[in-house]
C-alpha angles and dihedrals in degrees: 000000000000115000129191132178114213112192125195120192123197129169088262107036149004116231119198121196120193109208125196116188091339092307123116109237104159134025123190128182125194123186115236100227137127104255148131109274124203104261099035114132122214143176097230132179122236108242102179140359116223106200093181090057096035086231143098140220114238128196111227097158097277121131086242122049111249122238130230126180125212091249090057094058088085128229092275100045094120091055091049093047093049091050092052091047089054090048094053088048087058094234112182128239093021110164124180092213089058095055115130110214121243120223106293116251115261121234093237097048128122121246092221088066092062108032137031138198111281094022122133116234136175114242141168127214110249099172131015124245116275127202106304093353124094124224121296113239141204132187091202091100124203134170119209123219134172096269105014143026112227117225114194117202097033135084095205124120112202126183128210110261088224086073100087104171112097091202092056092044090055091046094052093045091052090052091051093045090053097056107027115104120217116286091028126106134174142202107221109222127218090250089070092070109121094002120140120253091248092057094053092041091052090050093054094042089053094051093046088052091052091051094047087050091056090048091056091053089055089068094064104021128121109209134272089052135148111236104172123017117207114238120263118256093263093058091042089055093047090047092055101036108031110118141136093289095065109106098175148357110206120193130180097201121077097209095051089042090058093046092051093045090050091049095049087048085063102041101032114004092176089067097050090109094064092070108093132180111229110221100168120131092226117081108273094235090049092049092053095041090246096124092060093049090049091053091047092052092056096039120107092223116082124185118216131199118274094029106290117119141191131228109204117192133174120224130181092263105031148343114271119213114194116195114205128190096220109178092349090080093107097051092118147318096264104095095193091049091051093048091050089050094052091048090050091051090050094049094048092048 
């Protein structure tokens, strides 16, 4: 099956169309705004402790303080916090692989025993801000890749339950074991099934490099500071869907084109040539016949094979589906037989 991604960029949003054999099968829209995306990692500053909630408010630069509950600190919060303190103090010869874990946090503990007002802590956005509420945070950090999710501060290797084959599970675990440094764990995603060792190793290496780059920023940062930004929706879709059947990724914005090309250079350099910049004067979705398909998908009129058609309308109480004979009206003199045939056509379609 031939797959293409057609990406349209406007000042207000990015629209991503997934095309299979020239047919639109998926449409994604992402607002172009400065915000705090799920997955972003920050060094924040504790603004206020809330003992009654066993939680704290943290400044990460959002207009509303973000919220973190004690249970979202993660079992190895004290280890992470001590390491970031040592980094900011510019201690020499610090290696993440050489960390000695502090005592794990207990489920029934108090947040005030581990953080205090004015303290700098590393956090990750777990839930975006809603209305008057700021983002929800966690200090149980993870970084998602195509085939794995990297988990700093653990030595565990977990495998997606959707991977049923014991032989494949053993193979994937052996690959991860062979490359993971100490104090790094992973969750192996379903996408890793059948992938070559080099693909999985490259994914793990890239995520470790992102994490190490964030640690270097900690040395010189002034909280609140963004350490790792989550990828935009276009790169996320490419990360999850890119495979041998993609023939092209066509983008009508030069900035995003360069971002996507650089990202593919990292995850699949052999496919760099499939990224193309659209320079036509006609709207990109009009040029590739996508606008017409979008309108058709949301239209109430649906053509069926052999001439019949449906009209689908939403009312306050229910959806109404009207089956029309179209050019099949002269199929025969038996009205009941004709009605049954039209219904059968509609159901099959």
